[in-house]
VOPAGU-2260 file (C-alpha; in pm, 1 decimal, decimal comma):
REM VOPAGU-2260
SITE   aa  ch    i         X         Y         Z
SITE  MET   A    0  -18382,1    -612,7   -3928,1
SITE  LEU   A    1  -18154,6    -334,9   -3800,2
SITE  THR   A    2  -18219,8    -439,4   -3441,2
SITE  ARG   A    3  -18127,3    -798,5   -3517,0
SITE  LEU   A    4  -17820,5    -682,7   -3707,2
SITE  ALA   A    5  -17715,1    -453,1   -3424,0
SITE  ALA   A    6  -17751,0    -738,8   -3176,1
SITE  GLY   A    7  -17553,1    -968,2   -3401,5
SITE  VAL   A    8  -17283,8    -707,8   -3455,3
SITE  ALA   A    9  -17260,7    -641,5   -3082,4
SITE  PHE   A   10  -17213,8   -1013,9   -3023,9
SITE  GLY   A   11  -16958,3   -1021,4   -3303,7
SITE  LEU   A   12  -16762,5    -732,2   -3157,7
SITE  LEU   A   13  -16736,2    -904,4   -2820,7
SITE  ALA   A   14  -16605,7   -1213,2   -2995,2
SITE  VAL   A   15  -16363,2   -1006,3   -3204,6
SITE  GLY   A   16  -16198,7    -891,9   -2884,5
SITE  ALA   A   17  -16154,1   -1252,7   -2778,6
SITE  ALA   A   18  -16007,6   -1347,3   -3116,4
SITE  SER   A   19  -15764,3   -1056,6   -3106,2
SITE  ALA   A   20  -15654,0   -1149,0   -2757,8
SITE  GLN   A   21  -15552,9   -1487,8   -2896,3
SITE  GLY   A   22  -15314,4   -1315,6   -3135,5
SITE  VAL   A   23  -15499,3   -1342,6   -3466,9
SITE  VAL   A   24  -15603,2   -1055,2   -3693,3
SITE  LYS   A   25  -15876,5   -1169,2   -3930,0
SITE  ILE   A   26  -15916,0    -988,4   -4261,7
SITE  GLY   A   27  -16240,2   -1052,9   -4446,4
SITE  VAL   A   28  -16189,8   -1034,0   -4823,3
SITE  ILE   A   29  -16507,3    -981,4   -5026,9
SITE  GLU   A   30  -16416,0   -1016,3   -5392,9
SITE  ALA   A   31  -16552,2   -1120,4   -5731,4
SITE  MET   A   32  -16375,2   -1453,7   -5774,7
SITE  THR   A   33  -16631,0   -1567,1   -6034,5
SITE  GLY   A   34  -16846,3   -1392,8   -6294,4
SITE  GLN   A   35  -16786,0   -1094,3   -6518,1
SITE  GLN   A   36  -16545,7    -919,4   -6277,3
SITE  GLN   A   37  -16348,5   -1235,4   -6195,3
SITE  SER   A   38  -16018,8   -1087,2   -6317,2
SITE  THR   A   39  -16052,7    -815,5   -6053,1
SITE  GLY   A   40  -16083,2   -1067,5   -5771,4
SITE  VAL   A   41  -15799,3   -1280,6   -5905,1
SITE  GLN   A   42  -15562,4    -984,1   -5937,2
SITE  THR   A   43  -15651,2    -832,1   -5599,9
SITE  LEU   A   44  -15622,4   -1151,0   -5399,3
SITE  ALA   A   45  -15298,6   -1249,8   -5574,4
SITE  ALA   A   46  -15145,0    -915,7   -5476,6
SITE  MET   A   47  -15263,7    -944,3   -5115,6
SITE  ARG   A   48  -15107,2   -1288,5   -5089,1
SITE  LEU   A   49  -14787,0   -1161,1   -5250,3
SITE  TYR   A   50  -14765,4    -886,5   -4987,0
SITE  MET   A   51  -14797,2   -1146,4   -4711,9
SITE  GLN   A   52  -14537,6   -1366,2   -4880,4
SITE  GLN   A   53  -14293,9   -1074,1   -4892,2
SITE  HIS   A   54  -14364,7    -931,2   -4544,7
SITE  GLY   A   55  -14458,4   -1240,8   -4345,7
SITE  ASP   A   56  -14791,0   -1342,4   -4193,6
SITE  THR   A   57  -14718,7   -1190,5   -3853,0
SITE  VAL   A   58  -14718,6    -819,6   -3766,7
SITE  ALA   A   59  -14698,0    -653,0   -3424,7
SITE  GLY   A   60  -14708,5    -997,7   -3269,2
SITE  LYS   A   61  -15037,2   -1088,3   -3439,3
SITE  LYS   A   62  -15087,0   -1356,1   -3702,4
SITE  ILE   A   63  -15267,9   -1235,0   -4015,9
SITE  GLU   A   64  -15545,5   -1455,4   -4151,5
SITE  LEU   A   65  -15734,6   -1392,6   -4476,8
SITE  ILE   A   66  -16092,9   -1519,2   -4498,6
SITE  VAL   A   67  -16194,1   -1496,9   -4863,1
SITE  LYS   A   68  -16556,5   -1478,3   -4980,3
SITE  ASP   A   69  -16676,4   -1467,2   -5341,6
SITE  ASP   A   70  -16963,1   -1224,0   -5397,0
SITE  GLY   A   71  -16961,9   -1254,1   -5777,4
SITE  ALA   A   72  -16980,2    -869,9   -5784,1
SITE  VAL   A   73  -17343,6    -888,7   -5664,0
SITE  ALA   A   74  -17447,2    -636,1   -5397,6
SITE  ASP   A   75  -17688,1    -864,1   -5207,3
SITE  ASN   A   76  -17418,9   -1131,4   -5187,3
SITE  ALA   A   77  -17166,4    -879,6   -5056,5
SITE  LYS   A   78  -17403,4    -764,4   -4782,5
SITE  ARG   A   79  -17481,0   -1119,0   -4672,2
SITE  LEU   A   80  -17116,1   -1221,5   -4673,9
SITE  ALA   A   81  -17013,7    -911,3   -4478,8
SITE  GLN   A   82  -17270,4    -996,6   -4210,3
SITE  GLU   A   83  -17128,4   -1349,2   -4187,6
SITE  LEU   A   84  -16771,5   -1223,1   -4170,5
SITE  ILE   A   85  -16854,8    -972,1   -3896,8
SITE  VAL   A   86  -17079,2   -1186,0   -3678,7
SITE  ARG   A   87  -16959,6   -1542,8   -3735,7
SITE  ASP   A   88  -16596,3   -1506,2   -3842,8
SITE  LYS   A   89  -16532,2   -1202,7   -3621,3
SITE  VAL   A   90  -16311,3   -1018,1   -3870,1
SITE  ASN   A   91  -16117,5    -705,9   -3773,4
SITE  VAL   A   92  -16090,3    -552,7   -4122,0
SITE  LEU   A   93  -16279,2    -584,9   -4451,8
SITE  ILE   A   94  -16104,6    -548,7   -4790,5
SITE  GLY   A   95  -16214,7    -581,8   -5152,8
SITE  PHE   A   96  -16527,7    -468,5   -5342,7
SITE  ALA   A   97  -16482,4    -521,7   -5714,9
SITE  VAL   A   98  -16769,7    -289,9   -5808,9
SITE  THR   A   99  -16938,1       9,6   -5649,8
SITE  PRO   A  100  -17273,7    -155,2   -5563,6
SITE  THR   A  101  -17097,8    -410,9   -5341,8
SITE  ALA   A  102  -16909,5    -139,6   -5152,7
SITE  LEU   A  103  -17225,8      64,1   -5101,4
SITE  ALA   A  104  -17413,4    -243,6   -4976,4
SITE  VAL   A  105  -17154,0    -309,5   -4706,2
SITE  ALA   A  106  -17110,1      54,0   -4593,2
SITE  PRO   A  107  -17388,8      53,9   -4327,0
SITE  LEU   A  108  -17252,3    -268,8   -4178,0
SITE  ALA   A  109  -16903,4    -120,4   -4153,6
SITE  THR   A  110  -17046,1     175,6   -3962,9
SITE  GLU   A  111  -17255,9     -42,2   -3732,0
SITE  ALA   A  112  -16966,9    -275,2   -3649,0
SITE  LYS   A  113  -16699,6      -1,0   -3645,7
SITE  ILE   A  114  -16476,8    -208,5   -3872,9
SITE  PRO   A  115  -16220,9     -42,2   -4102,9
SITE  THR   A  116  -16330,5    -129,3   -4455,9
SITE  ILE   A  117  -16079,5     -78,5   -4735,6
SITE  VAL   A  118  -16207,1     -40,5   -5091,1
SITE  ALA   A  119  -15931,6    -192,5   -5304,1
SITE  ASN   A  120  -16118,3    -173,7   -5637,8
SITE  ALA   A  121  -16439,2      28,0   -5677,0
SITE  GLY   A  122  -16400,8     383,1   -5807,7
SITE  THR   A  123  -16718,6     587,2   -5755,8
SITE  SER   A  124  -16642,6     908,3   -5570,8
SITE  ILE   A  125  -16923,6     884,7   -5312,6
SITE  ILE   A  126  -16821,7     549,3   -5161,2
SITE  THR   A  127  -16606,1     693,0   -4883,3
SITE  GLU   A  128  -16889,4     928,6   -4787,4
SITE  ARG   A  129  -17122,5     637,2   -4713,7
SITE  SER   A  130  -16940,6     530,8   -4396,2
SITE  PRO   A  131  -16681,6     695,7   -4169,2
SITE  TYR   A  132  -16510,0     354,9   -4154,1
SITE  ILE   A  133  -16444,6     326,0   -4529,8
SITE  LEU   A  134  -16101,2     402,8   -4675,0
SITE  ARG   A  135  -15983,0     357,0   -5032,8
SITE  THR   A  136  -15659,6     228,0   -5190,2
SITE  SER   A  137  -15786,6     206,7   -5549,4
SITE  PHE   A  138  -15879,9     529,9   -5729,9
SITE  THR   A  139  -16178,4     745,6   -5811,9
SITE  LEU   A  140  -16307,9     777,3   -6167,3
SITE  PRO   A  141  -16299,2    1159,2   -6155,7
SITE  GLN   A  142  -15923,2    1146,5   -6083,6
SITE  SER   A  143  -15844,0    1001,9   -6426,9
SITE  SER   A  144  -16151,4    1116,0   -6625,9
SITE  GLU   A  145  -16095,6    1485,0   -6557,6
SITE  ILE   A  146  -15729,3    1463,3   -6654,8
SITE  ILE   A  147  -15790,9    1279,7   -6984,2
SITE  GLY   A  148  -16061,3    1537,8   -7063,0
SITE  GLU   A  149  -15814,3    1823,0   -7012,4
SITE  TRP   A  150  -15546,8    1641,7   -7211,9
SITE  ALA   A  151  -15780,5    1568,9   -7505,3
SITE  ALA   A  152  -15897,3    1930,0   -7530,8
SITE  LYS   A  153  -15534,9    2051,5   -7543,0
SITE  ASN   A  154  -15418,2    1791,1   -7793,6
SITE  GLY   A  155  -15631,7    1833,1   -8102,3
SITE  VAL   A  156  -15940,5    1635,7   -8004,1
SITE  LYS   A  157  -16237,7    1858,7   -8088,2
SITE  LYS   A  158  -16538,8    1625,9   -8103,0
SITE  VAL   A  159  -16605,9    1318,3   -7890,6
SITE  VAL   A  160  -16872,9    1054,9   -7832,3
SITE  THR   A  161  -16873,8     915,9   -7478,8
SITE  ILE   A  162  -16954,4     548,4   -7413,9
SITE  VAL   A  163  -16971,8     440,2   -7049,7
SITE  SER   A  164  -17112,6     150,7   -6850,7
SITE  ASP   A  165  -17450,1     247,9   -6708,6
SITE  TYR   A  166  -17380,8     248,1   -6335,1
SITE  ALA   A  167  -17232,0     486,6   -6081,2
SITE  PRO   A  168  -16864,9     477,6   -6190,8
SITE  GLY   A  169  -16966,2     526,3   -6553,8
SITE  ILE   A  170  -17176,0     828,9   -6459,7
SITE  ASP   A  171  -16881,5     966,8   -6258,5
SITE  ALA   A  172  -16645,5     913,5   -6551,4
SITE  GLU   A  173  -16880,0    1071,3   -6806,4
SITE  LYS   A  174  -16954,8    1378,4   -6594,1
SITE  SER   A  175  -16591,3    1443,4   -6502,0
SITE  PHE   A  176  -16462,4    1394,1   -6856,3
SITE  THR   A  177  -16737,4    1605,1   -7013,7
SITE  ALA   A  178  -16690,1    1895,0   -6770,8
SITE  ALA   A  179  -16313,8    1909,2   -6830,6
SITE  PHE   A  180  -16333,0    1849,6   -7207,0
SITE  THR   A  181  -16602,7    2107,7   -7277,1
SITE  LYS   A  182  -16432,9    2360,8   -7048,1
SITE  GLY   A  183  -16130,4    2323,3   -7276,1
SITE  GLY   A  184  -16345,1    2394,2   -7584,2
SITE  GLY   A  185  -16433,5    2038,6   -7685,5
SITE  GLN   A  186  -16774,4    1916,8   -7804,4
SITE  VAL   A  187  -16953,2    1598,9   -7688,9
SITE  ALA   A  188  -17164,8    1488,1   -7986,0
SITE  GLU   A  189  -17341,8    1203,6   -7804,1
SITE  ALA   A  190  -17334,4    1051,9   -7454,7
SITE  LEU   A  191  -17412,4     678,8   -7469,9
SITE  LYS   A  192  -17463,9     441,1   -7178,1
SITE  VAL   A  193  -17418,3      64,6   -7210,3
SITE  PRO   A  194  -17578,4    -195,5   -6978,6
SITE  LEU   A  195  -17327,0    -322,5   -6723,1
SITE  ALA   A  196  -17429,5    -688,0   -6746,1
SITE  ALA   A  197  -17328,5    -882,1   -7060,4
SITE  PRO   A  198  -17274,4    -571,0   -7272,8
SITE  ASP   A  199  -17293,9    -569,8   -7652,0
SITE  PHE   A  200  -17108,7    -257,8   -7759,7
SITE  ALA   A  201  -17175,4    -297,6   -8133,1
SITE  PRO   A  202  -17493,7     -85,1   -8166,9
SITE  PHE   A  203  -17342,5     191,4   -7952,4
SITE  LEU   A  204  -17022,7     187,9   -8154,6
SITE  GLN   A  205  -17224,7     215,5   -8475,2
SITE  ARG   A  206  -17398,3     525,2   -8337,6
SITE  ALA   A  207  -17059,5     662,8   -8240,8
SITE  ARG   A  208  -16921,5     604,4   -8590,4
SITE  ASP   A  209  -17224,4     772,4   -8746,8
SITE  ALA   A  210  -17147,2    1086,7   -8542,3
SITE  SER   A  211  -16796,7    1108,9   -8699,3
SITE  PRO   A  212  -16608,7    1216,3   -8384,5
SITE  ASP   A  213  -16233,4    1257,0   -8350,4
SITE  ALA   A  214  -16238,6    1011,4   -8060,8
SITE  VAL   A  215  -16455,4     791,5   -7842,7
SITE  PHE   A  216  -16413,4     840,5   -7468,1
SITE  VAL   A  217  -16480,2     509,1   -7295,5
SITE  PHE   A  218  -16519,0     377,0   -6944,4
SITE  VAL   A  219  -16589,6       8,3   -6890,2
SITE  PRO   A  220  -16504,7    -188,5   -6575,7
SITE  SER   A  221  -16189,4    -396,6   -6554,3
SITE  GLY   A  222  -16230,9    -711,0   -6765,6
SITE  GLN   A  223  -16455,5    -561,2   -7036,8
SITE  GLY   A  224  -16191,0    -360,6   -7222,7
SITE  ALA   A  225  -16090,2    -642,6   -7457,8
SITE  THR   A  226  -16450,6    -692,0   -7575,2
SITE  PHE   A  227  -16490,1    -319,0   -7633,9
SITE  VAL   A  228  -16170,5    -293,3   -7838,4
SITE  LYS   A  229  -16257,0    -603,8   -8043,8
SITE  GLN   A  230  -16597,7    -462,0   -8139,3
SITE  PHE   A  231  -16447,2    -113,5   -8197,0
SITE  ILE   A  232  -16219,5    -267,7   -8460,6
SITE  GLU   A  233  -16490,2    -493,3   -8605,4
SITE  ARG   A  234  -16710,0    -187,4   -8661,2
SITE  GLY   A  235  -16425,5     -14,4   -8845,4
SITE  LEU   A  236  -16395,5     286,8   -8618,1
SITE  ASP   A  237  -16016,4     262,6   -8623,3
SITE  LYS   A  238  -16014,0     264,7   -9004,6
SITE  ALA   A  239  -16244,5     568,7   -8996,6
SITE  GLY   A  240  -15971,4     754,7   -8806,9
SITE  ILE   A  241  -16156,4     755,6   -8473,9
SITE  LYS   A  242  -15931,4     720,3   -8171,1
SITE  ILE   A  243  -15998,7     560,2   -7831,7
SITE  ILE   A  244  -15932,3     773,4   -7526,4
SITE  GLY   A  245  -16043,5     697,8   -7174,6
SITE  THR   A  246  -15960,2     577,8   -6828,3
SITE  GLY   A  247  -15703,0     302,0   -6793,5
SITE  ASP   A  248  -15968,1      34,5   -6744,6
SITE  VAL   A  249  -16006,8      -4,8   -7121,4
SITE  THR   A  250  -15638,0     -90,6   -7177,9
SITE  ASP   A  251  -15614,8    -313,2   -6871,3
SITE  ASP   A  252  -15261,0    -452,5   -6831,4
SITE  ASP   A  253  -15357,1    -817,3   -6794,0
SITE  LEU   A  254  -15570,0    -806,7   -7112,9
SITE  LEU   A  255  -15368,0    -562,5   -7323,4
SITE  ASN   A  256  -15151,6    -811,2   -7512,8
SITE  GLY   A  257  -15464,4    -989,4   -7635,3
SITE  MET   A  258  -15605,4    -672,1   -7792,7
SITE  GLY   A  259  -15363,2    -667,5   -8085,0
SITE  ASP   A  260  -15150,9    -398,0   -8244,2
SITE  GLN   A  261  -15460,9    -200,0   -8345,2
SITE  VAL   A  262  -15461,4     -43,3   -7996,6
SITE  ILE   A  263  -15109,9      97,6   -8034,1
SITE  GLY   A  264  -15136,7     473,7   -7985,7
SITE  THR   A  265  -15442,5     459,9   -7758,4
SITE  VAL   A  266  -15413,0     728,6   -7491,2
SITE  THR   A  267  -15558,1     683,2   -7143,4
SITE  ALA   A  268  -15515,4     834,2   -6797,5
SITE  HIS   A  269  -15477,7     614,0   -6491,5
SITE  MET   A  270  -15291,1     561,6   -6167,8
SITE  TYR   A  271  -15094,7     245,5   -6253,9
SITE  SER   A  272  -14915,9      80,0   -6541,3
SITE  ALA   A  273  -14709,2    -236,9   -6521,5
SITE  ASP   A  274  -14455,6     -32,2   -6719,9
SITE  HIS   A  275  -14424,8     234,5   -6445,0
SITE  PRO   A  276  -14047,1     293,6   -6442,6
SITE  SER   A  277  -13972,6     289,8   -6067,6
SITE  GLU   A  278  -13739,6      26,7   -5921,6
SITE  LEU   A  279  -14007,7     -72,3   -5671,2
SITE  ASN   A  280  -14254,5    -141,8   -5951,6
SITE  LYS   A  281  -14003,5    -341,0   -6154,7
SITE  LYS   A  282  -13950,5    -566,9   -5852,6
SITE  TYR   A  283  -14327,1    -584,8   -5791,5
SITE  VAL   A  284  -14404,4    -689,2   -6150,1
SITE  GLU   A  285  -14129,6    -950,4   -6145,6
SITE  ALA   A  286  -14245,5   -1097,8   -5812,0
SITE  PHE   A  287  -14614,4   -1092,4   -5914,0
SITE  LYS   A  288  -14544,4   -1271,5   -6242,4
SITE  LYS   A  289  -14326,7   -1529,4   -6068,2
SITE  ALA   A  290  -14597,8   -1603,8   -5811,7
SITE  ASN   A  291  -14881,6   -1617,1   -6067,6
SITE  ASN   A  292  -14760,8   -1818,1   -6367,4
SITE  GLY   A  293  -14652,5   -1515,5   -6567,2
SITE  LEU   A  294  -14972,9   -1311,7   -6516,4
SITE  ARG   A  295  -14901,3    -939,9   -6552,3
SITE  PRO   A  296  -15028,3    -729,6   -6259,5
SITE  ASN   A  297  -15292,8    -470,9   -6341,0
SITE  PHE   A  298  -15424,8    -162,1   -6163,4
SITE  MET   A  299  -15661,8    -367,8   -5948,2
SITE  SER   A  300  -15367,7    -563,0   -5809,4
SITE  VAL   A  301  -15200,7    -257,9   -5655,2
SITE  GLY   A  302  -15525,5    -171,6   -5477,3
SITE  GLY   A  303  -15501,3    -506,2   -5296,8
SITE  TYR   A  304  -15126,7    -480,3   -5237,0
SITE  ASP   A  305  -15158,3    -134,2   -5084,6
SITE  ALA   A  306  -15460,6    -234,8   -4877,2
SITE  MET   A  307  -15242,0    -494,3   -4707,5
SITE  HIS   A  308  -14967,7    -236,2   -4653,6
SITE  LEU   A  309  -15223,1      -8,1   -4489,8
SITE  VAL   A  310  -15332,7    -283,9   -4250,7
SITE  TYR   A  311  -14978,1    -393,3   -4163,6
SITE  GLU   A  312  -14855,1     -40,3   -4095,0
SITE  ALA   A  313  -15166,7      48,4   -3894,6
SITE  LEU   A  314  -15115,9    -258,1   -3675,0
SITE  LYS   A  315  -14756,0    -151,0   -3614,9
SITE  LYS   A  316  -14880,5     191,8   -3504,9
SITE  THR   A  317  -15136,8      44,2   -3265,0
SITE  ASN   A  318  -14892,8    -220,8   -3137,6
SITE  GLY   A  319  -15132,2    -490,4   -3253,2
SITE  ASP   A  320  -15446,0    -335,2   -3103,7
SITE  THR   A  321  -15736,2    -421,8   -3337,2
SITE  ASN   A  322  -15987,6    -173,9   -3197,3
SITE  GLY   A  323  -16162,9     -37,5   -3506,4
SITE  ASP   A  324  -16135,6     328,6   -3412,6
SITE  LYS   A  325  -15766,7     295,8   -3326,3
SITE  LEU   A  326  -15689,8     118,0   -3653,8
SITE  LEU   A  327  -15887,4     378,9   -3847,8
SITE  ALA   A  328  -15700,7     664,1   -3679,3
SITE  ALA   A  329  -15369,2     495,0   -3761,4
SITE  MET   A  330  -15467,2     458,8   -4126,9
SITE  LYS   A  331  -15579,2     820,1   -4179,8
SITE  GLY   A  332  -15303,8    1034,9   -4325,2
SITE  MET   A  333  -15068,5     742,4   -4389,7
SITE  ALA   A  334  -14828,8     797,8   -4682,0
SITE  TRP   A  335  -14594,1     553,8   -4855,7
SITE  GLU   A  336  -14427,5     453,5   -5180,2
SITE  SER   A  337  -14643,8     209,9   -5377,3
SITE  PRO   A  338  -14552,4      23,0   -5695,8
SITE  ARG   A  339  -14768,7     287,5   -5867,3
SITE  GLY   A  340  -14573,7     579,2   -5712,2
SITE  PRO   A  341  -14622,5     793,9   -5398,8
SITE  ILE   A  342  -14968,3     765,4   -5238,8
SITE  SER   A  343  -15141,5     872,2   -4919,6
SITE  ILE   A  344  -15476,3     846,0   -4743,1
SITE  ASP   A  345  -15640,9    1186,0   -4709,7
SITE  PRO   A  346  -15703,4    1223,1   -4333,5
SITE  GLU   A  347  -16023,2    1423,3   -4394,3
SITE  THR   A  348  -16192,6    1216,8   -4666,5
SITE  ARG   A  349  -16017,7     878,3   -4614,7
SITE  ASP   A  350  -15978,5     869,2   -4992,3
SITE  ILE   A  351  -15659,9     806,6   -5186,9
SITE  VAL   A  352  -15427,5    1081,7   -5305,3
SITE  GLN   A  353  -15198,9     969,0   -5588,4
SITE  ASN   A  354  -15029,1    1052,9   -5914,4
SITE  ILE   A  355  -15231,5    1016,5   -6233,2
SITE  TYR   A  356  -15035,9     934,5   -6547,5
SITE  VAL   A  357  -15127,1     998,0   -6910,6
SITE  ARG   A  358  -15013,7     692,1   -7106,4
SITE  LYS   A  359  -14995,1     569,9   -7464,8
SITE  VAL   A  360  -15006,1     205,9   -7574,3
SITE  GLU   A  361  -14669,8     110,7   -7726,1
SITE  LYS   A  362  -14492,8    -213,1   -7814,6
SITE  LYS   A  363  -14182,6    -284,7   -7608,4
SITE  ASN   A  364  -13980,2    -606,4   -7639,5
SITE  GLY   A  365  -14264,9    -764,9   -7833,6
SITE  GLU   A  366  -14534,1    -681,6   -7574,7
SITE  LEU   A  367  -14793,0    -405,7   -7547,2
SITE  TYR   A  368  -14766,0    -166,0   -7252,0
SITE  ASN   A  369  -14926,5     154,4   -7129,7
SITE  VAL   A  370  -14620,5     381,1   -7146,8
SITE  GLU   A  371  -14646,6     687,4   -6923,7
SITE  PHE   A  372  -14551,6    1022,7   -7078,2
SITE  GLU   A  373  -14706,6    1285,0   -6847,8
SITE  THR   A  374  -14757,7    1292,9   -6470,5
SITE  PHE   A  375  -15014,1    1484,0   -6264,2
SITE  LYS   A  376  -14887,7    1472,0   -5907,0
SITE  ASP   A  377  -15077,5    1419,6   -5581,0
SITE  VAL   A  378  -15426,6    1418,9   -5732,0
SITE  LYS   A  379  -15712,5    1421,7   -5481,4
SITE  ASP   A  380  -16060,8    1311,1   -5580,2
SITE  PRO   A  381  -16179,0    1616,9   -5779,4
SITE  GLY   A  382  -16536,7    1585,7   -5652,7
SITE  LYS   A  383  -16430,1    1611,3   -5289,5
SITE  ALA   A  384  -16154,9    1865,6   -5358,3
SITE  LYS   A  385  -16418,8    2109,8   -5487,7
SITE  LYS   A  386  -16650,5    2078,9   -5186,4
């Protein structure tokens, strides 16, 4: 299999050179456009197209072409589609990956083909370690989980039950939160893991209520937060005085208004809010809504927007040369102002360095927003920072 793949990749690389010579840069987008993570694909692709609309479809004399493939957030699909994009479509860059398993499935192919592969969504720490050609414009779960753990321990939360989706990002979130929270003197009464596919949170929430914690720490992937909050309220945890704390996935911007006023006061840590007060973000939110029938951009959207910025600026640095190693070198260490705030690509780890904000859900002008009230600047992935 590897021999056949290597031969196919070698053929694909020869053809990539021919395509580039004709003045086209092909970007393969592997996203979840259907299924449980559909909102992630919709947000990411909308932001990528907005970037092209704002900055044109030509950079360094090369025309940019997006080739979009729907993997439904299934790892085997992602691997197959990446092979097609590399060998048949002769792409120069890969972007996307709604969930960690899809990114991990494509990592060996990125290495084999020497194609810069930008993770715009998935948040497990180890992803960038799986291929020297992977970079990230999204976030890592430890970045926000560790900070909300520290914040909770310092702000009167003594006892917590953790509820996380049972896959790599959930494990990352649980470990990082628990380490920071217990170091600050907090107690984790129970650590519960929920199946990723078609989750029913009700029995886990009942166990959490029975433990009588001050708060429930939650991580669920983008798109599942509304279901979690609905069942949290149905089970009466809010009336029992139990708070929700967690990563920003649970109060996802594009779902937040549908969660109701019961979530007002929920505190999370994350790298983006549509309410981020910078002028750049205000313009971004306005343009995104205008281009997408009023849809509010969420944290997944900025991963796609910044992935496109990374590609455009790298092509400017290489004067349009699409050699994978040259593009990768141009991307490492790049820093810029994003709608989320200042970000950079760590030249050593190829992972994102960014501000993490502690936010509280508030109602502003009749709508619910994650309103930032504390900033942790230039946060590297804690897992890698400690190595």
